[in-house]
ZAVO-912119 format. One line per 4 residues: number of its first residue (from 1); for each residue x, y, z of C-alpha. Coordinates in pm, 1 decimal. Example, Ala and Ser with C-alpha at 12.3 -4.5 7.8 and 13.67 -1.06 7.14 Angstrom:
BEGIN
1) 1230.0,-450.0,780.0  1367.0,-106.0,714.0
END
This chain:
BEGIN
1) -0.5,-17.7,-11.3  126.2,349.7,-85.0  -39.3,720.4,-68.3  1.9,821.9,-415.1
5) -140.3,1182.8,-639.7  -431.0,1028.0,-828.0  -506.1,1246.5,-1201.0  -753.4,1227.5,-1436.7
9) -687.4,1191.6,-1796.4  -972.6,1242.9,-2018.9  -958.9,1074.2,-2346.3  -1229.6,1232.3,-2614.5
13) -1281.9,1119.3,-2950.8  -1591.9,1167.5,-3270.3  -1799.2,874.1,-3264.8  -1570.0,713.0,-3546.2
17) -1293.0,652.5,-3346.6  -1337.7,345.9,-3106.6  -1032.8,116.1,-3096.5  -806.1,378.9,-3006.5
21) -1016.3,510.9,-2709.2  -935.6,151.0,-2585.0  -580.8,179.1,-2646.7  -537.6,466.2,-2455.5
25) -739.9,355.6,-2163.8  -480.3,51.4,-2198.6  -206.8,277.0,-2242.5  -285.4,476.3,-1892.0
29) -304.2,152.5,-1674.9  14.7,55.8,-1871.0  137.1,403.8,-1746.2  20.6,288.8,-1383.8
33) 199.7,-64.7,-1393.2  532.2,82.9,-1485.3  536.0,438.4,-1252.4  305.7,434.7,-1024.6
37) 425.4,307.5,-713.2  742.8,450.0,-749.9  640.2,796.8,-881.0  361.1,808.9,-600.0
41) 103.7,884.7,-905.5  -202.7,701.3,-1019.9  -404.5,768.8,-1335.0  -716.2,756.5,-1369.8
45) -868.4,723.0,-1724.1  -1218.2,926.4,-1792.8  -1435.6,879.8,-2114.9  -1807.6,962.2,-2137.8
49) -1910.0,646.6,-2211.1  -1782.9,515.3,-1884.6  -1738.1,792.1,-1631.1  -2072.7,1000.1,-1723.1
53) -2487.1,927.1,-1631.3  -2787.0,1020.7,-1798.6  -2914.5,1309.5,-1668.3  -3236.6,1542.6,-1807.1
57) -3228.0,1952.8,-1796.4  -2947.1,2048.7,-1951.5  -2755.2,1960.0,-2361.4  -2611.7,1633.3,-2374.4
61) -2213.2,1823.3,-2394.4  -2274.9,2022.6,-2102.1  -2358.0,1730.0,-1942.0  -2008.4,1599.8,-2046.2
65) -1844.2,1873.0,-1946.2  -1997.5,1920.5,-1582.2  -1938.3,1540.0,-1550.4  -1597.9,1474.9,-1667.3
69) -1446.8,1771.2,-1817.3  -1445.7,1961.6,-1520.7  -1265.7,1672.1,-1288.2  -1048.8,1567.3,-1556.0
73) -657.2,1710.5,-1481.6  -566.4,1627.2,-1894.5  -698.8,1582.8,-2238.9  -626.5,1248.6,-2520.3
77) -809.3,1416.5,-2816.5  -849.0,1221.0,-3139.4  -937.5,1249.7,-3456.9  -1046.2,1014.4,-3753.7
81) -1232.5,1114.4,-4046.5  -1470.2,1352.4,-3850.0  -1475.4,1620.1,-3670.6  -1803.6,1584.5,-3474.7
85) -2134.4,1699.0,-3392.8  -2178.6,2098.3,-3317.9  -2291.6,2182.3,-2984.3  -2427.6,2516.3,-2856.6
89) -2158.5,2688.8,-2808.9  -1865.9,2473.2,-3091.2  -1803.4,2338.4,-3374.4  -1807.2,1993.9,-3209.4
93) -1835.1,1793.1,-2889.9  -1440.1,1753.2,-2914.5  -1355.0,2076.6,-3006.0  -1567.5,2202.1,-2683.7
97) -1376.9,1959.7,-2454.8  -1026.9,2084.3,-2606.5  -1133.5,2449.6,-2523.5  -1257.1,2397.6,-2186.9
101) -928.9,2249.3,-2111.7  -737.9,2517.3,-2248.2  -974.2,2762.7,-2085.4  -881.1,2593.2,-1756.5
105) -515.0,2625.0,-1823.5  -523.3,2184.8,-1827.7  -294.0,2031.2,-2096.1  -396.4,1914.4,-2440.6
109) -258.5,1649.4,-2653.5  -420.8,1608.2,-2931.5  -367.4,1341.4,-3231.8  -503.8,1286.1,-3592.5
113) -536.4,948.6,-3795.7  -353.6,1000.4,-4129.7  -469.0,657.6,-4287.6  -863.6,681.0,-4371.6
117) -1088.5,407.9,-4458.2  -1279.5,567.3,-4811.2  -1581.8,423.2,-4708.4  -1580.6,558.1,-4348.9
121) -1532.4,930.6,-4525.6  -1771.9,1250.6,-4520.3  -1715.8,1503.7,-4748.6  -1882.4,1784.7,-4497.8
125) -1715.8,1656.2,-4204.7  -1338.6,1594.6,-4368.1  -1368.3,1897.6,-4480.9  -1484.4,2072.8,-4130.1
129) -1198.7,1878.7,-3964.5  -889.8,2000.1,-4258.8  -1025.9,2306.6,-4154.2  -999.8,2254.4,-3763.7
133) -682.0,2091.0,-3764.0  -517.7,2408.2,-3983.7  -665.6,2629.6,-3715.5  -530.7,2422.3,-3383.6
137) -188.6,2416.3,-3583.2  -188.2,2775.8,-3499.4  -164.1,2729.4,-3154.9  -97.6,2378.4,-3085.8
141) 190.8,2114.9,-3170.3  -87.5,1795.9,-3260.6  77.9,1428.0,-3356.4  -34.6,1245.2,-3660.6
145) -34.7,838.3,-3674.2  -114.5,574.8,-3960.4  -245.2,322.2,-3785.1  -381.3,173.0,-3412.5
149) -81.2,-2.6,-3383.6  180.7,310.5,-3462.6  -73.5,498.5,-3225.0  -34.7,254.6,-2949.6
153) 378.9,330.0,-2959.5  359.8,698.9,-3022.2  69.9,748.2,-2723.6  256.4,544.2,-2470.5
157) 619.8,747.4,-2526.3  387.2,1079.7,-2524.6  175.3,1013.4,-2252.6  484.3,944.6,-2013.9
161) 653.2,1271.3,-2129.1  396.2,1443.8,-2092.6  279.5,1278.1,-1739.0  667.7,1413.0,-1646.9
165) 653.1,1755.3,-1721.6  283.6,1868.4,-1587.8  211.4,1579.9,-1306.5  575.5,1462.2,-1164.6
169) 683.3,1733.3,-916.0  955.5,1639.4,-744.9  1258.4,1565.1,-996.2  1468.9,1321.5,-839.6
173) 1859.5,1282.1,-952.4  2019.5,963.8,-809.0  2392.9,884.9,-828.1  2484.2,575.8,-962.5
177) 2544.1,422.4,-629.6  2160.3,509.4,-571.9  2073.6,329.8,-915.6  2213.0,29.0,-842.0
181) 2051.9,2.8,-522.4  1721.9,20.0,-688.9  1802.8,-220.6,-909.7  1908.1,-516.3,-649.3
185) 1575.5,-461.0,-522.1  1389.3,-529.9,-846.5  1268.0,-867.6,-792.5  1215.1,-1123.3,-1079.5
189) 973.7,-1393.8,-1048.3  1050.8,-1781.5,-1078.3  888.7,-1812.2,-1386.4  1060.9,-1479.3,-1532.5
193) 1355.7,-1624.7,-1396.3  1305.0,-1925.2,-1590.6  1182.5,-1705.7,-1878.8  1481.2,-1560.5,-1865.8
197) 1738.6,-1813.8,-1826.1  1563.5,-2019.2,-2139.8  1624.7,-1687.4,-2362.8  1971.5,-1673.7,-2279.4
201) 2046.8,-2043.4,-2355.0  1941.0,-2004.7,-2763.7  2168.4,-1866.1,-2990.0  1991.2,-1556.8,-3129.2
205) 1910.5,-1270.7,-2822.6  1640.0,-1139.4,-3024.9  1236.3,-1181.1,-2925.5  1022.9,-1138.2,-3211.7
209) 613.6,-1167.3,-3262.2  363.7,-1307.0,-3447.0  14.9,-1171.6,-3440.1  -281.1,-1347.4,-3617.0
213) -661.0,-1363.4,-3521.3  -676.7,-1468.6,-3152.5  -391.0,-1455.8,-3038.0  -29.0,-1352.3,-3049.8
217) 291.1,-1601.5,-3065.4  587.5,-1470.4,-2882.4  917.5,-1601.5,-2919.3  1234.7,-1562.4,-2696.7
221) 1517.7,-1649.1,-2950.0  1405.6,-1910.6,-3242.7  1317.1,-2226.0,-3030.4  1114.4,-2091.6,-2746.5
225) 775.6,-1962.6,-2828.3  473.1,-1884.6,-2647.5  104.7,-1853.2,-2770.7  -59.1,-1578.4,-2628.2
229) -494.7,-1610.6,-2601.6  -546.8,-1331.9,-2337.6  -558.8,-980.4,-2231.4  -459.2,-1093.5,-1918.7
233) -143.6,-1310.2,-2034.1  -45.0,-1015.5,-2279.1  -38.6,-781.9,-1933.5  199.4,-1038.4,-1770.1
237) 427.0,-1078.7,-2074.2  439.9,-651.3,-2063.0  552.5,-670.6,-1710.3  800.8,-945.6,-1778.9
241) 963.8,-694.4,-2043.5  925.4,-389.3,-1814.8  1100.8,-563.7,-1516.8  1372.7,-675.4,-1753.5
245) 1420.6,-310.5,-1914.1  1433.7,-109.8,-1564.4  1705.4,-414.0,-1462.7  1927.6,-299.6,-1737.3
249) 1917.8,-651.9,-1917.3  1750.8,-566.3,-2243.9  1679.0,-325.0,-2457.6  1498.6,-194.9,-2721.3
253) 1653.0,-257.6,-3062.3  1423.5,-130.5,-3295.3  1062.0,-193.0,-3387.1  879.1,-420.3,-3640.1
257) 682.9,-327.7,-3972.0  380.2,-309.9,-3748.1  576.6,-102.7,-3500.9  612.7,-365.9,-3243.3
261) 938.8,-372.2,-3008.4  1232.4,-571.9,-3060.6  1341.1,-692.0,-2752.7  1753.5,-799.2,-2754.3
265) 1923.1,-949.6,-2436.2  2201.1,-728.9,-2341.2  2501.3,-877.3,-2170.8  2379.8,-793.6,-1847.2
269) 2111.0,-1060.4,-1875.8  2433.6,-1333.4,-1912.4  2570.4,-1244.1,-1619.9  2248.9,-1173.5,-1419.6
273) 2201.9,-1556.9,-1515.1  2527.8,-1671.9,-1413.2  2543.4,-1442.2,-1079.9  2219.8,-1577.8,-974.1
277) 2300.0,-1957.9,-1033.7  2042.0,-2013.2,-1270.9
END
């Protein structure tokens, strides 16, 4: 148990953006999994579909503002092929959420999808969206992405940068001794150690992944393959790689054509296996 500062992250998007909303929620939980205890900071995702309740007597967007926008500390806003439906005061609900955050002095991160399905494009909507993008570009730095895999990678990086700049108040500079002491207390489970030992026993030090409908396969080298069929299994594997990165036992060599990270063992991984008699 630990005490923590809690910050609420709102995810806003027109109705054509669905998968990215779930990716953003996962990215927030992923940040918590790695950083929450160490940084004494917890992020909570907000989205109108899960954070707002039915109410009568006001415009729907005003209800969302009252129940969600006003409680948010940061807005992640994602656009695809639509700007959205106009509200009483703004060009769309998403635009109103951006402006309300800006008026309150809260940070906003805006993302635009570039690769669009021709069947999803409405000429009037895309024209309004392009005009908005041109207008917002005069007062904001936004980020473009091509597909959901690229969005996931970009968002995880940008979210960490934004949180560090805006919400992590105490910047702690540690010397090499403190870093080594922290690393020495990082624990791998017996299963983690077994996987690491298996990985170091093969000739190829690279990790690979292959995705298919209903799951994916993770490979530690060429001969050790693991079939992943549930979100829980994937989260557990992500935790495994996060631990190895923290311990400086692996590095990110690059990304495959689907923007999945390619991990590679470092010399320290082999020394870890030797010194721990694995």
